[in-house]
C-alpha positions as CSV (number, residue, x, y, z in Angstrom):
1,M,0.0,0.0,0.0
2,S,1.3,3.4,-0.9
3,G,-0.7,5.2,1.7
4,L,-1.8,7.7,-0.9
5,P,-5.4,8.7,-1.2
6,E,-7.2,9.0,-4.5
7,I,-7.2,12.6,-5.9
8,L,-10.4,14.1,-7.2
9,Y,-9.0,17.1,-9.2
10,V,-11.2,20.0,-10.3
11,L,-9.9,21.3,-13.6
12,G,-11.1,24.6,-15.2
13,T,-11.0,28.4,-14.9
14,G,-11.1,30.7,-12.0
15,R,-14.5,32.0,-10.9
16,S,-16.2,28.8,-12.3
17,G,-17.7,27.6,-9.0
18,S,-15.0,25.1,-8.0
19,T,-15.1,25.9,-4.3
20,V,-18.9,25.4,-4.2
21,L,-18.5,22.1,-6.0
22,E,-15.7,21.0,-3.7
23,I,-17.7,21.7,-0.6
24,L,-20.6,19.6,-1.9
25,L,-18.4,16.7,-3.0
26,A,-16.4,16.8,0.3
27,H,-19.5,15.5,2.1
28,A,-19.2,12.1,0.4
29,P,-18.1,9.3,2.8
30,G,-14.3,9.1,3.1
31,T,-13.7,12.4,1.2
32,F,-11.8,15.4,2.4
33,G,-11.9,18.8,0.6
34,A,-8.3,20.2,0.7
35,G,-8.9,23.4,-1.3
36,E,-6.4,24.5,-3.9
37,L,-3.4,22.3,-3.0
38,T,-1.1,24.2,-5.3
39,F,-1.2,27.1,-2.8
40,L,-1.4,25.0,0.4
41,V,2.3,25.1,1.4
42,Q,2.7,28.9,0.8
43,D,-0.7,30.0,2.2
44,A,-1.3,27.5,5.1
45,L,2.1,26.0,6.1
46,L,4.2,29.1,5.6
47,D,1.9,32.2,5.8
48,D,-0.5,30.7,8.4
49,A,-3.5,32.0,6.6
50,P,-6.9,31.5,8.3
51,C,-8.6,28.2,7.8
52,A,-12.4,27.9,7.2
53,C,-12.6,26.3,10.7
54,G,-11.9,29.8,12.1
55,R,-8.3,29.2,13.3
56,P,-5.0,30.1,11.8
57,A,-3.8,27.2,9.6
58,K,-1.0,26.1,11.8
59,S,-3.4,26.0,14.8
60,C,-6.1,24.1,12.8
61,P,-6.6,20.5,13.9
62,V,-6.1,19.3,10.4
63,W,-3.3,21.5,8.9
64,G,-1.4,21.8,12.2
65,A,-1.4,18.0,12.4
66,V,-0.3,17.7,8.7
67,L,2.6,20.1,9.4
68,D,3.6,18.1,12.4
69,R,3.7,14.9,10.4
70,L,5.7,16.4,7.6
71,E,8.4,17.6,10.0
72,W,9.6,20.1,7.4
73,D,11.7,23.1,8.5
74,T,11.1,26.5,7.0
75,A,13.7,26.0,4.3
76,K,12.1,22.8,3.1
77,L,8.6,24.4,3.1
78,Q,9.9,27.3,1.0
79,D,11.5,24.9,-1.4
80,A,8.3,23.0,-1.8
81,A,6.3,26.2,-2.4
82,T,8.9,27.2,-5.1
83,V,8.7,23.8,-6.8
84,F,4.9,24.0,-6.8
85,R,5.0,27.5,-8.4
86,R,7.4,26.3,-11.0
87,V,5.5,23.2,-12.0
88,D,1.9,24.2,-11.7
89,A,2.1,27.5,-13.5
90,H,0.2,28.1,-16.8
91,R,3.5,28.6,-18.6
92,D,4.4,24.9,-17.9
93,V,1.5,23.4,-19.8
94,P,3.4,23.1,-23.1
95,R,6.4,21.4,-21.4
96,L,4.2,18.9,-19.6
97,L,2.1,18.2,-22.7
98,T,5.3,17.5,-24.7
99,R,6.9,15.7,-21.8
100,S,9.9,18.0,-21.9
101,A,9.6,19.2,-18.3
102,D,12.7,19.1,-16.1
103,H,12.9,15.6,-14.7
104,G,14.8,16.7,-11.6
105,L,12.2,19.3,-10.8
106,L,9.4,16.8,-11.4
107,G,11.1,14.3,-9.1
108,A,11.1,16.9,-6.3
109,Y,7.4,17.7,-7.1
110,W,6.5,14.1,-6.8
111,G,8.1,13.8,-3.5
112,Y,6.5,16.8,-2.0
113,N,3.0,15.9,-3.3
114,R,3.3,12.3,-2.1
115,A,4.3,13.5,1.4
116,I,1.5,16.0,1.7
117,L,-1.1,13.7,0.4
118,A,0.0,10.9,2.7
119,A,-0.1,13.2,5.7
120,I,-3.6,14.5,4.8
121,A,-4.8,10.9,4.5
122,E,-3.2,9.9,7.9
123,V,-4.7,13.0,9.7
124,T,-8.2,12.9,8.2
125,G,-8.6,9.2,7.5
126,A,-9.8,10.1,4.0
127,S,-9.4,7.7,1.1
128,R,-10.2,10.5,-1.4
129,V,-8.9,14.1,-1.3
130,I,-10.4,16.9,-3.4
131,D,-7.9,19.3,-5.0
132,S,-9.7,22.3,-6.6
133,S,-6.5,24.0,-7.9
134,K,-8.0,24.1,-11.5
135,Y,-4.6,24.6,-13.2
136,S,-4.1,22.4,-16.3
137,A,-0.4,22.1,-15.5
138,R,-1.1,20.7,-12.1
139,A,-3.5,18.1,-13.5
140,L,-0.8,17.0,-16.0
141,A,1.9,16.9,-13.4
142,L,-0.2,15.0,-10.9
143,A,-1.0,12.4,-13.6
144,T,2.8,11.5,-13.7
145,V,3.2,11.0,-9.9
146,P,3.9,7.3,-9.4
147,E,1.2,5.2,-7.6
148,L,-1.1,8.2,-7.4
149,K,-4.7,7.6,-8.7
150,L,-6.1,10.8,-10.3
151,R,-9.7,11.3,-11.2
152,T,-10.6,14.6,-12.9
153,V,-13.8,16.7,-13.1
154,R,-13.7,19.4,-15.7
155,L,-15.8,22.4,-14.5
156,T,-16.7,25.1,-17.0
157,R,-18.9,28.2,-16.9
158,R,-20.3,30.1,-19.9
159,P,-18.2,33.1,-20.9
160,A,-20.8,35.8,-20.0
161,G,-21.0,34.5,-16.5
162,L,-17.2,34.3,-16.2
163,M,-16.8,37.8,-17.6
164,R,-19.3,39.2,-15.1
165,S,-17.7,37.4,-12.2
166,W,-14.2,38.6,-13.1
167,Q,-15.6,42.2,-13.3
168,K,-16.6,42.1,-9.6
169,P,-14.1,43.0,-6.9
170,N,-13.9,40.0,-4.6
171,P,-11.7,40.8,-1.6
172,G,-9.1,38.1,-0.9
173,E,-9.2,36.8,-4.4
174,Q,-7.5,37.8,-7.7
175,P,-8.3,41.4,-8.7
176,P,-10.8,42.0,-11.6
177,K,-9.6,41.5,-15.1
178,S,-10.1,43.8,-18.0
179,P,-12.0,42.5,-21.1
180,A,-8.8,42.1,-23.1
181,A,-7.0,40.3,-20.2
182,M,-10.0,38.1,-19.7
183,L,-10.1,37.2,-23.4
184,A,-6.4,36.3,-23.4
185,Y,-6.8,34.3,-20.2
186,Y,-9.8,32.4,-21.5
187,T,-8.0,31.6,-24.9
188,F,-5.0,30.1,-23.2
189,V,-6.7,28.4,-20.3
190,G,-9.6,27.1,-22.5
191,A,-7.1,25.5,-25.0
192,S,-5.0,24.1,-22.1
193,V,-8.0,22.5,-20.4
194,R,-9.1,20.9,-23.7
195,L,-5.6,19.5,-24.4
196,T,-5.2,18.4,-20.8
197,E,-8.6,16.6,-21.0
198,R,-7.5,14.7,-24.1
199,R,-4.2,13.7,-22.4
200,L,-5.8,12.5,-19.2
201,G,-8.6,10.5,-20.9
202,D,-11.4,9.8,-18.4
203,V,-12.5,13.3,-17.4
204,H,-16.1,14.0,-16.2
205,P,-17.5,17.3,-17.7
206,V,-19.6,19.5,-15.4
207,A,-21.1,22.8,-16.4
208,Y,-21.7,25.4,-13.7
209,E,-25.1,26.2,-15.3
210,A,-26.1,22.5,-14.9
211,L,-25.0,22.5,-11.3
212,A,-27.0,25.7,-10.7
213,G,-30.1,24.4,-12.5
214,D,-30.1,20.9,-11.1
215,P,-27.6,20.6,-8.3
216,A,-28.9,17.3,-6.9
217,G,-29.0,15.6,-10.4
218,T,-25.5,16.9,-11.3
219,I,-24.0,15.6,-8.0
220,E,-25.7,12.2,-8.5
221,A,-24.2,12.0,-12.0
222,I,-20.7,12.7,-10.6
223,G,-21.3,10.0,-8.0
224,R,-22.2,7.5,-10.7
225,W,-19.0,8.3,-12.7
226,L,-16.8,8.3,-9.6
227,G,-18.3,5.2,-8.1
228,A,-19.1,7.1,-4.9
229,D,-22.3,7.3,-2.8
230,L,-23.4,10.9,-3.1
231,S,-27.1,10.2,-2.5
232,E,-27.1,11.9,0.9
233,V,-25.5,15.0,-0.6
234,A,-28.2,15.1,-3.3
235,A,-30.9,14.6,-0.7
236,R,-29.5,17.5,1.4
237,L,-29.5,19.7,-1.7
238,R,-33.1,18.9,-2.3
239,R,-33.9,19.8,1.3
240,G,-32.0,23.1,1.1
241,D,-29.7,22.1,3.9
242,D,-26.5,24.0,5.0
243,F,-23.1,22.4,4.2
244,A,-20.1,22.8,6.4
245,V,-17.2,24.4,4.6
246,G,-14.6,22.3,6.3
247,H,-10.9,23.2,6.4
248,I,-10.4,25.1,3.2
249,V,-7.5,27.6,3.4
250,T,-7.2,28.6,-0.3
251,G,-9.8,29.4,-2.9
252,N,-13.1,31.3,-3.1
253,R,-14.1,33.7,-0.3
254,L,-16.7,31.1,0.8
255,R,-13.8,29.6,2.8
256,Q,-14.3,32.6,5.2
257,Q,-17.6,31.2,6.4
258,R,-18.3,28.1,8.4
259,T,-21.4,26.9,6.5
260,M,-22.8,27.3,3.0
261,R,-26.3,26.9,1.5
262,F,-26.2,26.4,-2.2
263,E,-28.6,29.0,-3.6
264,P,-27.4,29.8,-7.1
265,R,-28.6,32.9,-8.8
266,H,-30.6,32.1,-11.9
267,A,-30.6,35.6,-13.3
268,A,-28.9,35.9,-16.7
269,D,-25.3,37.1,-16.4
270,R,-24.7,40.2,-18.4
271,P,-21.2,41.7,-18.5
272,E,-21.0,45.4,-17.9
273,G,-19.8,47.5,-20.9
274,A,-19.7,47.1,-24.6
275,A,-16.0,45.9,-24.6
276,A,-16.8,43.2,-22.0
277,R,-19.8,42.0,-24.0
278,A,-17.8,41.9,-27.2
279,A,-15.0,39.9,-25.5
280,A,-17.5,37.5,-24.0
281,A,-19.0,37.0,-27.4
282,L,-15.6,36.1,-28.8
283,M,-15.0,33.8,-25.8
284,E,-18.3,32.0,-26.6
285,I,-17.0,31.3,-30.1
286,E,-13.8,29.9,-28.6
287,R,-15.8,27.8,-26.1
288,R,-17.7,26.1,-28.9
289,L,-14.5,25.6,-30.9
290,F,-12.7,24.1,-27.9
291,G,-15.7,21.8,-27.2
292,L,-16.2,23.2,-23.7
């Protein structure tokens, strides 16, 4: 036994609803929602950012215990954070797709990920860990880690909704993007996601609009694909129950609250301004070309 949990990876773009999806899926038996693991070392284990449980990460019963089991000094934590930044970045997608990434760097990456995932499994008892990092490069790199089982959900949102979301100032998250920046971002990330999906093979597609329109049905479909019992999660969605946010340190501002009730807005998203609407229209063409 490797001691490594299965990874359920959420692939996609920012502001696509990945934190909401993670919170829901984390209520499946034997599943732990770890947030965006690409930023965990820097944000939680080095910077001691607040955990959703209300405590600083190093005082959290989960992340404090993970840090204790790792027994990494500051220098090793800093090196791990640097390795994650170098491997998981958007710019590394071409190297990972063409298998020309630095093998020494990948070896260090494998070691750090394996140690973190084994520690999470030991502390939480989870057999499945959700990583909502979304980066295509991270999905490609994780797929190369020896003895690690990776399952991937591809989460997409229509360009008009993405554009409107990126126009809103959300404290604690990335700053708003201009229409031109958003178009460039979507072009690169959309193409990367599609190419990554083809490389990985068995990827389950989820549209945010489907999740918003039929949350219980969408969750049940994921459960069937994953081979996991998500019937209770679906039942709780139908009842309108609250869901505990858990121990997320990185990701959407939802991590700042203890519980969440999924009440999606069904109003049509309309970007503000002619430039934003024009960019969203071009992004919609790209979405169809990419098959997203």
